[in-house]
C-alpha positions in Angstrom: 5.9 -27.8 -16.2 3.0 -27.0 -18.2 2.9 -26.5 -22.1 4.0 -23.1 -23.3 1.4 -20.5 -23.3 0.9 -16.8 -23.9 1.0 -16.2 -20.2 3.2 -13.4 -19.3 4.1 -12.5 -15.4 6.6 -10.2 -13.9 8.3 -9.4 -10.5 9.2 -5.7 -10.2 11.4 -5.0 -7.0 12.4 -1.6 -6.1 16.0 -1.5 -5.8 16.1 0.2 -2.2 17.9 -2.7 -0.6 18.5 -6.5 -0.9 15.5 -9.0 -0.8 13.7 -9.8 2.3 11.4 -12.5 3.3 8.5 -10.4 2.6 9.4 -9.5 -1.2 10.3 -13.4 -1.5 6.8 -14.1 -0.8 5.9 -12.0 -3.9 8.7 -13.1 -5.9 8.1 -17.0 -5.3 4.2 -16.5 -5.9 4.7 -14.6 -9.4 7.3 -17.2 -10.3 5.3 -20.2 -9.6 2.2 -19.1 -11.4 4.1 -18.1 -14.5 5.9 -21.7 -14.5 2.7 -23.3 -13.5 1.0 -21.7 -16.7 3.8 -22.7 -18.8 4.5 -18.9 -19.4 7.5 -16.4 -19.3 8.5 -14.8 -16.0 10.2 -11.2 -16.5 12.1 -9.1 -14.0 11.6 -5.3 -13.9 13.5 -3.1 -11.4 11.3 -0.1 -10.3 13.9 2.5 -10.0 12.2 5.5 -10.9 12.2 7.0 -7.1 15.9 8.0 -7.3 16.2 9.4 -3.8 15.2 6.0 -2.3 17.4 3.8 -4.7 20.7 2.3 -3.2 23.3 1.9 -5.5 24.1 -1.6 -6.6 20.9 -2.9 -4.9 19.6 -4.2 -8.4 22.5 -6.4 -8.9 22.0 -7.8 -5.3 18.6 -8.5 -5.7 19.4 -10.2 -9.3 22.1 -12.3 -7.5 19.6 -13.4 -4.9 17.1 -14.4 -7.3 19.9 -16.4 -9.2 20.8 -18.1 -5.9 17.3 -19.0 -5.0 16.9 -20.7 -8.5 14.3 -17.9 -9.9 15.4 -17.7 -13.0 13.8 -15.2 -15.3 13.3 -14.8 -19.2 14.8 -12.3 -21.3 16.2 -8.9 -20.3 15.7 -7.1 -17.1 14.1 -3.9 -17.7 14.9 -0.9 -15.8 12.1 1.7 -15.4 14.8 4.5 -15.5 15.1 3.9 -19.0 11.7 4.3 -19.9 10.8 8.1 -19.1 9.8 8.7 -22.7 7.1 6.1 -22.7 5.6 7.7 -19.5 5.7 11.3 -21.1 3.9 9.7 -24.3 1.1 8.2 -22.1 1.0 11.5 -20.2 0.6 13.3 -23.3 -2.3 11.2 -24.6 -4.0 11.6 -21.5 -3.5 15.4 -21.7 -5.0 15.3 -25.1 -8.0 13.8 -23.9 -8.5 16.6 -21.3 -7.9 14.2 -18.4 -5.1 15.7 -16.9 -4.6 19.1 -15.0 -2.2 20.8 -13.0 -2.3 21.1 -9.0 -0.9 23.4 -7.0 -1.7 21.7 -3.3 0.6 20.6 -0.8 -0.2 17.8 1.5 -1.1 19.9 4.5 -3.3 22.2 2.1 -5.2 18.8 1.1 -5.6 17.5 4.8 -6.9 21.1 5.9 -9.3 21.0 3.2 -10.5 17.7 4.1 -10.6 18.4 7.6 -12.6 21.6 7.3 -15.1 19.8 4.9 -15.5 16.8 7.0 -14.7 17.7 10.6 -12.1 15.0 10.7 -9.4 13.3 8.9 -10.2 9.6 7.3 -7.6 6.8 8.3 -5.2 6.0 5.7 -4.6 7.7 2.1 -6.2 11.1 2.0 -8.8 11.3 -0.8 -7.9 14.6 -3.1 -10.9 16.9 -2.7 -10.4 18.3 -6.1 -9.1 21.9 -5.1 -7.6 22.5 -8.7 -9.8 20.6 -11.2 -10.8 24.1 -12.2 -7.9 26.0 -11.9 -4.8 26.9 -9.9 -6.1 30.1 -8.0 -2.8 31.6 -8.6 -0.9 29.0 -7.1 2.1 27.5 -9.0 1.9 24.1 -10.4 3.5 21.3 -8.2 2.5 18.4 -9.6 -0.1 17.0 -12.4 -3.2 14.7 -11.6 -5.7 12.3 -13.7 -9.1 13.8 -13.8 -10.5 10.5 -12.6 -14.1 9.4 -14.1 -16.8 8.8 -11.7 -18.1 5.3 -10.8 -17.4 1.7 -9.4 -14.2 -0.2 -10.9 -14.6 -3.9 -10.6 -11.6 -6.1 -9.9 -11.5 -9.8 -9.8 -8.6 -11.0 -8.0 -7.7 -14.4 -8.0 -6.7 -14.6 -4.3 -8.9 -12.0 -2.6 -12.2 -12.2 -4.6 -14.4 -9.5 -6.2 -13.4 -5.8 -5.3 -15.1 -2.7 -6.2 -14.0 0.9 -5.6 -15.2 4.3 -6.8 -11.9 5.7 -7.0 -13.1 9.4 -7.9 -14.9 9.0 -4.5 -12.6 7.1 -2.5 -9.3 8.4 -3.8 -10.2 11.3 -6.0 -7.8 12.7 -8.8 -4.4 11.0 -8.2 -0.9 11.9 -9.2 0.8 11.1 -12.4 3.8 13.4 -12.6 5.1 14.2 -8.9 6.0 17.5 -7.5 9.7 16.3 -6.9 10.0 15.8 -10.8 9.3 12.1 -11.1 6.9 9.9 -12.6 4.2 8.2 -10.3 4.4 4.7 -9.8 0.6 4.4 -10.8 1.3 5.4 -14.4 4.7 3.6 -14.8 3.6 0.4 -13.8 0.7 0.4 -16.2 2.6 1.7 -19.1 5.4 -0.9 -18.6 3.2 -3.7 -17.8 1.4 -3.3 -21.6 4.7 -2.8 -22.9 6.0 -5.9 -21.8 2.9 -7.7 -22.8 2.2 -8.8 -19.0 -0.9 -10.6 -19.1 -1.0 -11.7 -14.9 0.1 -9.5 -12.1 0.9 -11.4 -8.9 2.2 -9.4 -6.0 1.4 -8.5 -2.5 -1.8 -7.5 -0.9 -0.3 -3.8 0.0 -0.8 -3.0 -3.5 -4.4 -4.1 -4.0 -5.5 -0.5 -3.2 -3.5 0.5 -6.3 -5.3 -1.8 -8.8 -8.6 -0.2 -9.4 -6.4 3.4 -10.3 -4.6 0.9 -12.5 -7.5 -0.1 -14.1 -8.6 3.3 -14.6 -5.4 4.4 -16.4 -5.6 1.3 -18.5 -9.1 1.8 -19.7 -8.2 5.5 -20.7 -5.3 4.6 -22.4 -7.0 1.6 -24.4 -4.4 -0.8 -22.6 -5.0 -4.5 -21.9 -6.1 -5.2 -18.5 -4.1 -8.2 -17.0 -5.5 -10.7 -14.5 -4.6 -10.1 -10.8 -3.7 -12.1 -7.7 -2.8 -10.2 -4.5 -0.9 -12.6 -1.9 -0.8 -12.0 1.6 2.0 -10.0 2.8 4.4 -10.8 5.9 4.3 -9.0 8.8 6.7 -8.6 11.7 6.1 -9.1 15.6 4.2 -5.6 15.6 1.9 -6.4 12.8 3.9 -4.0 10.3 4.2 -4.9 6.9 7.6 -6.7 6.6 10.1 -4.2 4.5 13.4 -2.5 4.5 11.7 0.5 6.3 10.6 -1.8 9.2 14.2 -3.6 9.4 13.5 -6.5 7.5 16.9 -8.9 7.3 17.9 -9.6 3.8 17.7 -13.3 2.6 20.2 -15.7 3.6 20.9 -17.2 -0.1 23.6 -19.7 1.6 20.4 -21.4 2.6 18.0 -21.1 -0.4 15.9 -24.1 0.1 14.9 -22.8 4.1 14.2 -19.2 2.5 11.9 -20.9 -0.3 10.2 -23.2 2.2 9.4 -20.4 4.5 7.7 -18.2 1.7 6.0 -21.3 0.6 4.6 -22.0 4.2 3.4 -17.9 4.1 1.5 -19.0 1.0 -0.5 -21.2 3.0 1.2 -24.4 1.9 2.5 -27.5 3.9 6.1 -27.7 3.7 7.4 -29.7 0.7 10.0 -32.8 1.1 12.7 -31.7 -1.2 16.4 -32.0 -1.0 17.3 -28.7 -2.8 16.1 -25.5 -4.4 15.8 -26.9 -7.8 13.7 -30.2 -6.4 11.4 -27.8 -4.3 10.9 -25.5 -7.1 9.8 -28.1 -9.5 7.4 -29.7 -6.6 6.0 -26.5 -5.7 5.1 -25.5 -9.4 3.0 -28.7 -9.7 1.4 -27.9 -6.2 0.7 -24.6 -7.4 -1.0 -25.8 -10.6 -3.3 -28.1 -8.7 -4.2 -25.9 -6.3 -5.3 -23.1 -8.9 -6.4 -25.9 -11.3 -4.3 -24.6 -13.9 -4.3 -27.2 -16.9 -1.8 -26.2 -19.2 -1.2 -23.6 -21.5 
């Protein structure tokens, strides 16, 4: 364990079911990075997407973390208690003239891109800016950020330097969704700043969101954390392991085995440990040595 520092990390699961091996990899990496820095490790339940929330899943997740020896600091924050904070951030952006109403459906966005390019690019479709100058008689469905042009540079501790022109590659992204819910990008930025998060360690699947989050942090004059995106676990078909792809819940009756498997996925050799506490103590030291962390 290193000397206490100002480091604050966090693990932010969505309560759509119990933790599986893929989510444990992110939890373990964020936990070890915080402990290796002598910092605090927070848990935040990202329960804004109400239709996907499974009742009681947050309690199951917390019980799983305890069983694995991944003990957090302070109170657990639920995003569902933070609507006013997101509204305040949204209003601040609106006062800057950076927010506008959008009346486009997903089909209309796809049709617009297809008509202009002759094909649909793979992955997430960039918003073509249809409503930037007005709704053209359509009712407002969502509210978007008017993304400034230019490259956004991310220095990721695992992945290296990433650059993206968010305006060109993503377009004006949604802050308030058509279903009346705050978008993930806005909520996570507001909460990271409010909780004093200095370091975000999470799965590589969220790397594409990071430039958008930095855009928001800049516009809202919020601190920009350091990022580390670790490899995601995939199933036999090469799909990201998730609840949607049938990932099994972690067997907390065998915590050491679950931790060792997550550790191997983080590209370490198995540790000679008799139990979970011994594993976590040794893993923290190994993590600090790998990333050359020298105290707080």
